[in-house]
C-alpha positions in Angstrom: 148.3 129.6 98.6 144.7 128.8 99.6 143.4 130.2 96.3 146.0 128.0 94.4 144.9 124.9 96.4 141.3 125.7 95.8 142.0 126.0 92.0 143.8 122.7 92.0 141.0 121.1 93.9 138.5 122.5 91.4 140.6 121.2 88.5 140.8 117.7 90.1 137.1 117.7 90.6 136.6 118.7 86.9 139.0 116.0 85.8 137.2 113.5 88.0 133.8 114.5 86.5 135.2 114.2 82.9 136.8 110.9 83.7 133.5 109.5 85.0 131.7 110.9 82.0 134.2 109.4 79.7 133.7 105.9 81.1 130.0 106.3 80.7 130.2 107.7 77.2 132.7 105.1 76.1 130.6 102.2 77.3 129.7 99.4 74.8 126.2 100.7 74.3 127.4 104.2 73.6 129.9 102.9 71.0 127.3 100.8 69.3 124.9 103.8 69.2 127.7 105.9 67.7 128.5 103.3 65.0 124.8 103.1 64.1 124.5 106.9 63.9 127.7 107.2 61.8 126.5 104.4 59.4 123.1 106.2 58.9 124.8 109.5 58.4 127.3 108.4 55.8 124.7 106.5 53.8 122.0 109.2 53.8 123.7 112.6 53.7 123.9 114.1 50.2 125.6 117.4 51.3 129.0 117.4 52.8 128.4 120.4 55.1 125.4 118.6 56.5 127.6 115.4 56.8 130.2 117.4 58.7 127.7 118.9 61.1 126.0 115.6 61.9 129.2 113.8 62.4 130.4 116.4 64.8 127.1 116.3 66.7 127.2 112.5 67.0 130.8 112.6 68.3 130.0 115.3 70.8 126.9 113.4 72.0 128.6 110.1 72.5 132.2 111.0 73.4 133.8 113.5 75.8 135.8 115.5 73.3 136.1 119.2 73.8 135.4 119.7 70.1 135.5 117.9 66.8 135.5 119.3 63.3 136.1 118.2 59.7 138.3 120.4 57.4 137.9 119.8 53.7 141.1 119.8 51.6 139.7 121.7 48.7 138.7 124.5 51.1 142.2 125.1 52.2 143.9 128.0 50.5 147.3 129.7 51.0 147.8 133.3 52.0 150.7 135.5 53.3 150.6 136.5 56.9 152.2 139.7 58.3 155.6 138.1 58.3 155.2 137.0 54.6 155.0 133.3 55.7 152.7 131.0 53.8 150.1 129.5 56.0 147.0 127.4 55.4 143.5 128.9 55.7 140.0 127.4 55.5 137.2 129.2 53.5 134.9 128.3 56.4 136.5 130.9 58.6 137.5 134.5 58.5 141.1 135.3 57.3 142.3 135.5 60.9 141.1 131.9 61.8 143.6 129.2 60.8 143.0 125.5 60.9 144.5 124.0 64.0 148.3 124.1 64.1 148.4 120.3 64.6 146.6 119.9 61.2 148.2 122.7 59.4 150.7 120.7 57.4 149.0 117.4 58.0 147.2 117.3 54.7 150.5 117.5 52.8 152.1 114.8 54.8 152.2 111.0 54.2 150.8 110.2 57.6 147.3 109.0 58.3 147.2 110.1 61.9 148.6 113.1 63.7 148.8 113.6 67.5 150.0 116.9 68.9 149.6 119.3 71.8 146.7 121.7 71.4 147.7 125.1 70.0 146.9 128.1 72.2 145.9 130.3 69.3 143.1 132.6 70.3 141.4 132.2 67.0 141.7 128.5 66.6 138.5 127.1 65.2 138.4 124.2 67.6 136.9 124.9 71.0 139.2 124.6 73.9 139.2 124.6 77.7 142.5 126.4 77.7 144.0 123.8 80.0 147.6 122.8 79.6 146.9 119.1 79.0 144.8 119.4 75.8 145.8 117.3 72.8 144.6 117.3 69.2 144.1 114.1 67.2 143.9 114.4 63.5 142.7 111.6 61.1 143.2 111.9 57.4 140.0 111.4 55.3 141.7 109.4 52.5 140.6 106.8 50.0 142.6 105.4 47.0 145.3 108.1 47.3 142.8 110.9 47.3 142.6 113.0 50.5 139.2 114.7 51.0 140.2 116.4 54.3 141.0 115.8 57.9 138.9 115.0 61.0 140.3 116.9 64.1 139.2 116.2 67.7 140.3 118.0 70.8 140.6 116.0 74.1 142.4 116.1 77.4 145.5 114.0 77.7 144.3 112.4 80.9 141.5 111.1 78.8 144.0 110.0 76.2 142.6 107.6 73.6 143.2 104.0 74.0 143.7 101.7 71.0 140.0 100.9 70.7 139.2 104.6 70.5 141.8 105.2 67.9 140.4 102.3 65.8 136.9 103.6 66.1 138.0 107.1 64.9 140.0 105.6 62.1 136.9 103.6 61.0 134.8 106.8 61.3 137.4 108.6 59.1 137.3 105.9 56.5 133.5 106.0 56.4 133.5 109.8 56.1 136.0 109.5 53.2 133.7 106.9 51.4 130.7 109.2 52.0 132.6 112.2 50.6 133.5 110.2 47.5 129.9 109.2 47.1 128.7 112.8 47.5 131.4 113.9 45.0 130.2 111.4 42.5 126.6 112.3 43.0 127.3 116.0 42.7 129.3 115.2 39.5 126.4 113.2 38.1 123.9 115.8 39.1 125.9 118.5 37.4 126.4 116.4 34.3 122.7 115.7 34.2 121.9 119.4 34.5 124.4 120.3 31.8 122.9 117.5 29.6 119.4 118.9 30.2 120.6 122.4 29.3 122.3 121.0 26.1 119.1 119.2 25.1 117.1 122.3 25.8 119.4 124.4 23.6 119.1 121.8 20.8 115.3 121.8 21.1 115.4 125.6 20.9 117.8 125.4 18.0 115.3 123.2 16.2 112.0 124.8 17.1 113.1 128.4 16.8 115.3 128.0 13.7 114.3 130.1 10.7 115.1 127.2 8.3 112.3 124.7 7.6 113.2 121.5 9.6 111.3 118.2 9.9 112.0 114.9 11.5 110.8 111.6 9.9 110.5 108.0 10.9 112.6 106.1 8.3 110.4 103.0 8.6 106.9 104.4 8.6 107.9 107.7 6.8 105.7 109.6 9.2 106.3 113.1 10.4 107.6 112.9 14.0 108.4 116.6 14.5 108.4 119.9 12.7 109.5 123.4 13.7 107.5 126.6 13.5 109.1 127.5 10.1 107.9 124.1 8.7 104.3 124.7 10.0 104.3 128.2 8.4 105.6 126.8 5.1 103.3 123.8 4.7 100.3 125.6 6.1 99.1 122.9 8.5 99.0 123.0 12.3 101.4 120.7 14.1 98.8 118.0 15.0 97.7 117.8 11.4 101.2 117.7 9.9 102.3 115.0 12.4 99.4 112.8 11.3 100.8 112.7 7.8 103.4 110.7 5.9 106.0 112.3 3.7 104.3 110.9 0.6 101.3 113.1 1.5 103.6 116.1 0.8 106.3 114.8 -1.7 105.0 114.4 -5.2 107.3 111.5 -6.1 105.8 108.0 -6.4 106.0 106.1 -3.1 108.5 103.5 -4.4 110.9 106.2 -5.7 110.5 108.2 -2.5 111.3 105.1 -0.4 114.5 104.6 -2.4 115.5 108.2 -1.8 114.9 108.0 1.9 117.0 104.8 2.0 119.9 106.8 0.4 119.5 109.4 3.1 119.4 106.8 5.9 122.5 105.1 4.6 124.2 108.5 4.1 124.8 107.7 0.4 123.2 111.0 -0.6 122.5 114.3 1.3 121.0 116.8 -1.1 117.7 116.0 -2.9 115.5 118.0 -5.3 111.8 117.5 -4.6 108.4 119.1 -5.2 106.3 119.4 -2.1 102.6 119.9 -1.9 101.3 122.5 0.6 98.0 122.7 2.5 96.5 125.0 -0.1 97.2 122.6 -2.9 100.1 124.5 -4.4 103.4 122.8 -5.3 106.7 124.2 -4.4 110.2 123.3 -5.6 112.4 122.5 -2.6 116.0 121.4 -1.9 116.1 118.9 1.0 119.3 118.2 2.9 118.5 115.0 4.7 120.6 112.8 7.0 120.2 110.0 9.5 120.5 111.2 13.1 120.0 109.6 16.5 117.2 111.1 18.7 116.5 109.7 22.1 118.1 106.4 21.1 116.2 106.0 17.8 117.4 106.5 14.2 115.5 109.3 12.5 115.8 111.3 9.3 116.4 115.0 9.9 115.6 117.2 6.8 116.4 120.8 6.3 114.1 122.2 3.6 114.8 125.2 1.4 112.1 126.7 -0.8 113.8 127.3 -4.2 110.7 127.9 -6.2 111.5 131.4 -7.1 115.1 130.4 -8.0 113.8 127.6 -10.2 111.4 129.9 -12.0 114.3 132.4 -12.6 116.5 129.6 -13.8 113.8 128.4 -16.2 113.3 131.9 -17.5 117.1 132.3 -17.9 117.3 129.0 -19.8 114.5 130.1 -22.0 116.3 133.3 -22.8 119.5 131.4 -23.5 117.7 129.1 -25.9 116.2 132.1 -27.7 119.7 133.8 -28.0 121.1 130.5 -29.3 118.4 130.5 -32.0 119.2 134.1 -32.9 122.9 133.4 -33.0 122.4 130.3 -35.2 120.2 132.4 -37.5 122.9 135.0 -37.9 125.5 132.4 -38.4 123.4 130.6 -41.0 122.9 134.0 -42.8 126.7 134.5 -42.8 127.1 131.0 -44.1 124.6 131.6 -47.0 126.4 134.8 -47.9 129.8 133.0 -48.0 128.3 130.2 -50.1 127.2 132.7 -52.7 130.7 134.2 -52.8 132.7 131.0 -52.6 130.9 127.7 -53.3 134.1 125.8 -52.3 134.3 127.3 -48.9 130.6 126.4 -48.2 131.3 122.7 -48.7 134.5 122.9 -46.8 132.8 124.4 -43.7 130.1 121.7 -43.7 132.8 119.0 -43.7 134.8 120.8 -40.9 131.7 121.1 -38.8 130.8 117.4 -39.1 134.4 116.4 -38.2 134.5 118.8 -35.2 131.2 117.4 -33.9 132.5 113.8 -34.2 135.6 114.8 -32.2 133.4 116.5 -29.5 131.3 113.4 -29.2 134.4 111.2 -28.7 135.7 113.7 -26.1 132.3 113.9 -24.2 132.3 117.7 -24.3 129.4 119.4 -22.5 126.6 121.0 -24.4 127.9 124.5 -24.0 131.3 123.7 -25.5 129.7 121.6 -28.3 127.6 124.6 -29.3 130.6 126.9 -29.3 132.6 124.4 -31.4 129.7 124.0 -33.9 129.3 127.8 -34.3 133.0 128.3 -34.8 133.3 125.5 -37.3 130.4 126.8 -39.3 132.0 130.3 -39.7 135.7 129.7 -39.2 136.3 131.1 -42.7 134.1 134.1 -42.2 137.1 136.4 -42.7 137.1 135.5 -46.4 134.2 137.9 -46.7 136.8 140.7 -47.1 138.6 138.9 -49.9 137.4 139.8 -53.4 135.4 137.0 -55.0 137.5 137.0 -58.1 140.5 136.0 -55.9 138.5 133.4 -54.1 137.3 131.9 -57.4 140.5 132.4 -59.4 141.1 129.2 -61.4 144.9 129.7 -61.6 147.7 130.1 -59.1 147.5 133.1 -56.8 150.3 135.7 -56.9 152.1 136.9 -53.8 149.7 139.8 -53.2 146.6 137.7 -53.6 147.9 135.0 -51.3 148.8 137.7 -48.7 145.1 138.8 -48.8 144.0 135.2 -48.3 146.3 134.8 -45.3 144.6 137.7 -43.6 141.2 136.0 -43.3 141.7 134.4 -39.8 142.6 137.9 -38.4 139.6 139.5 -40.1 137.3 136.8 -38.8 138.5 137.3 -35.2 138.0 141.0 -35.5 134.5 140.5 -36.7 133.6 138.5 -33.5 135.8 140.2 -30.9 133.0 142.3 -29.6 130.5 139.5 -29.6 130.0 138.2 -26.0 130.2 134.4 -26.0 131.0 132.3 -22.9 133.7 130.6 -24.9 136.3 132.3 -27.1 134.8 131.8 -30.5 136.8 134.6 -32.0 140.0 132.9 -30.9 138.9 129.6 -32.4 138.4 131.4 -35.7 141.7 133.1 -35.4 143.6 129.9 -34.6 142.0 127.6 -37.2 145.2 127.7 -39.3 148.2 126.2 -37.7 150.5 128.0 -40.1 150.5 129.8 -43.4 
């Protein structure tokens, strides 16, 4: 009995001491000091964990709570306990440490304030005196329908909060919510800025390390603003020298013509250009330039990707020269055939000249390309070449042909096609020869 009375006496003394401390800590000066500290913390903290720790320290210094903690809603996960019941758990603690029972379902409720008896869980993250008269007060950290977490404080019920204390903690909770929103926005902006810097760096690397020749021009002054390593290697100047030049120092076009071409690129009227560019050693190279207006650091620029096509142009010119020579040879052979036919059949000679003239007039009216005109000219000149197999006495017979003679004449389109079947033309000249008679 005496031990029990001594225990009660000790408890009363502890309560008396806490009550006196509460009165002192909840004085007007203490409250003003707390408000100032909270205002400074929420305006200056840029990390929410630091914010949580400093808020707790300020509350513990100026109030008589057993403990105070902030639990963030995005750190609450769900797991199955031994009885397969879903319970809340905070990342801040080990799997055996739950958030306080009083706040376990609070985050999912519509309430802004929760008051409950303190749980007696051994692993509760809030410190406790293990007295029967403990209470937990939970305040939701919410702003514009978004809940950032919950502020939990542990206090003795004989020190139960009055309305002023509740209003103070509600104000603190709202300030914490605004601070968390600011930190969230700052973190988002910081992350976005870092991602933007990474993206810009990747673009710079894509430009500078690209194997294609790339240059950036000022559309107004036509000066070089940037050039990648491939461009420096191609033109033969160092970067400082190249960036001191204008595009007309490289492009062989007259300045007025070049200005018009750049205007087309700027207005996106044209993308592909064929130019000749002069290099540092004085040589001139054929290039294809793919140019387009782009925005760089808020300014309109001309980005050009240059392809050196000199070797291809040389090959094309050589090929064209060969084609022209082959055309001359073909024309010579055809002329020889025509002369041979003229000797055997003077009528056919005049006829082929007239057919050729008529075919060329039709080709002109139809705007046929040069290749198709050449094919039509050749076919017209020799369309009756198959008559070379018909005896000259039949071709020049003054009277009417008999059935056998006419049958031989009718074979000349087929004979002509067979003569040119093995000749490799891009267009089917042999078929033109074969089809020049609609019917016999």
